[in-house]
C-alpha positions in Angstrom: 18.4 12.6 -16.2 16.1 9.8 -17.4 13.0 9.6 -19.5 10.2 8.0 -17.5 7.0 6.9 -18.9 3.7 6.6 -17.0 0.0 7.0 -17.3 -1.4 10.2 -15.7 -5.2 10.6 -15.5 -5.5 8.0 -18.2 -3.1 9.7 -20.6 0.4 8.2 -21.6 3.1 10.7 -20.7 6.9 10.9 -20.7 9.0 13.1 -18.5 12.7 13.6 -18.6 14.0 14.4 -15.1 16.2 12.9 -12.3 14.6 9.7 -11.0 15.0 11.1 -7.5 12.6 13.9 -8.2 9.4 13.8 -6.1 6.3 12.8 -8.0 4.5 16.0 -6.7 7.2 18.2 -8.3 6.8 16.4 -11.6 3.0 16.8 -11.5 3.0 20.4 -10.7 6.1 21.7 -12.6 6.5 19.3 -15.6 2.9 18.4 -16.2 1.2 21.6 -15.0 -1.2 19.5 -12.8 -1.3 21.9 -9.9 -4.3 20.5 -8.0 -2.2 18.4 -5.7 -0.6 20.8 -3.0 2.6 20.7 -1.0 2.1 21.8 2.5 4.4 19.8 4.7 6.8 18.0 2.2 7.0 15.2 4.8 3.9 13.1 4.0 2.2 14.2 7.3 -0.7 16.4 6.0 -2.1 14.5 2.9 -2.5 17.7 0.8 -0.5 16.0 -2.0 -2.4 12.7 -2.0 -2.7 11.0 -5.4 -3.5 7.5 -6.5 -0.7 5.3 -7.8 -2.0 2.1 -9.2 -5.2 2.8 -7.3 -3.4 3.1 -4.0 -3.4 6.5 -2.2 0.0 7.9 -1.6 1.6 11.2 -0.6 3.2 12.4 -3.8 5.7 14.5 -2.0 7.4 11.3 -0.7 7.0 9.2 -3.9 10.0 9.5 -6.3 9.2 9.6 -10.0 11.8 6.8 -10.6 9.7 4.5 -8.4 6.6 4.6 -10.6 7.9 4.1 -14.1 5.2 2.5 -16.3 2.6 2.9 -13.5 -0.7 4.7 -13.4 -1.3 8.0 -11.5 -4.6 9.7 -10.9 -4.6 13.2 -9.5 -7.5 15.4 -8.4 -7.7 16.5 -12.1 -8.4 12.9 -13.0 -11.2 12.4 -10.4 -13.5 14.9 -12.1 -13.9 18.3 -13.5 -16.1 21.3 -12.8 -18.5 20.4 -15.6 -18.6 16.7 -14.6 -17.9 16.3 -10.9 -17.3 13.0 -9.2 -20.0 12.4 -6.5 -17.4 13.0 -3.8 -16.5 16.4 -5.3 -20.2 17.3 -5.5 -20.8 16.2 -1.9 -17.9 18.4 -0.7 -19.6 21.4 -2.5 -23.1 20.5 -1.3 -22.0 20.0 2.3 -19.8 23.0 2.5 -16.8 20.7 3.3 -14.3 23.3 2.3 -12.9 26.4 3.9 -9.6 27.6 2.4 -9.6 24.6 0.1 -5.9 23.9 0.3 -6.4 20.4 1.8 -9.5 19.7 -0.3 -7.8 17.9 -3.3 -6.0 15.5 -1.0 -9.2 14.7 0.9 -11.2 14.2 -2.2 -8.6 11.7 -3.7 -8.3 9.9 -0.3 -12.1 9.8 0.0 -12.5 8.5 -3.6 -10.0 5.7 -2.8 -11.9 4.9 0.4 -15.3 4.8 -1.2 -14.0 2.5 -4.0 -13.0 0.0 -1.3 -16.3 -0.2 0.6 -19.9 -1.3 -0.2 -21.8 0.6 2.5 -22.4 4.0 3.9 -19.5 4.4 6.4 -19.9 5.5 10.0 -18.2 8.7 11.1 -15.5 6.7 12.8 -14.8 4.8 9.6 -14.5 8.0 7.6 -12.2 9.5 10.2 -10.0 6.4 10.2 -9.8 6.4 6.4 -9.0 10.0 6.2 -6.6 10.0 9.2 -3.6 10.8 7.0 -5.2 14.1 5.8 -5.2 17.2 7.9 -7.5 20.2 7.7 -6.9 23.3 9.8 -10.2 25.0 9.0 -13.2 22.8 8.8 -13.2 20.7 12.0 -14.0 17.6 9.9 -17.8 17.4 10.6 -18.7 18.6 7.1 -16.0 16.5 5.5 -17.4 13.4 7.2 -21.0 14.3 6.1 -19.7 14.8 2.5 -18.1 11.4 2.4 -21.2 9.7 3.8 -23.4 11.7 1.3 -21.2 10.5 -1.6 -21.3 7.0 -0.4 -25.2 7.1 -0.3 -25.2 8.5 -3.8 -22.8 5.9 -5.0 -24.7 3.1 -3.5 -27.9 4.4 -5.0 -26.3 4.6 -8.4 -25.0 1.0 -8.2 -28.5 -0.2 -7.2 -30.1 1.7 -10.0 -27.8 0.2 -12.6 
């Protein structure tokens, strides 16, 4: 057991656990942040995607001991129901969810992608950026439209400011 300090969604936290414990387990079981989902446990589906130091990672593969003193952003840190991030709002507006299980991972990955570009992406760019995330329900069309809509809104807000 080891006490590990990190910043989660902007808050300093300490957890005491084995350093070999997956970050996903710490988030869900120790910190009660249950937005990130475990589907495959192998880093193949993206449902557990979080940002570690602004880089999208599968939290089921990241060990808590690897990220001591680092910054983690989960879906809970992207936005809340009362104050949604533009990507969350676009997912709602475009009907880009079905069962919703994969949605948190898609939103975190999409937020990371949108933060890395300065244009409205093509459908191919969106698919490439989200290629590590799998959805068994939507067929991706509405997800692509949601990411593009959020990019348009983000660019408009940047121009307005």
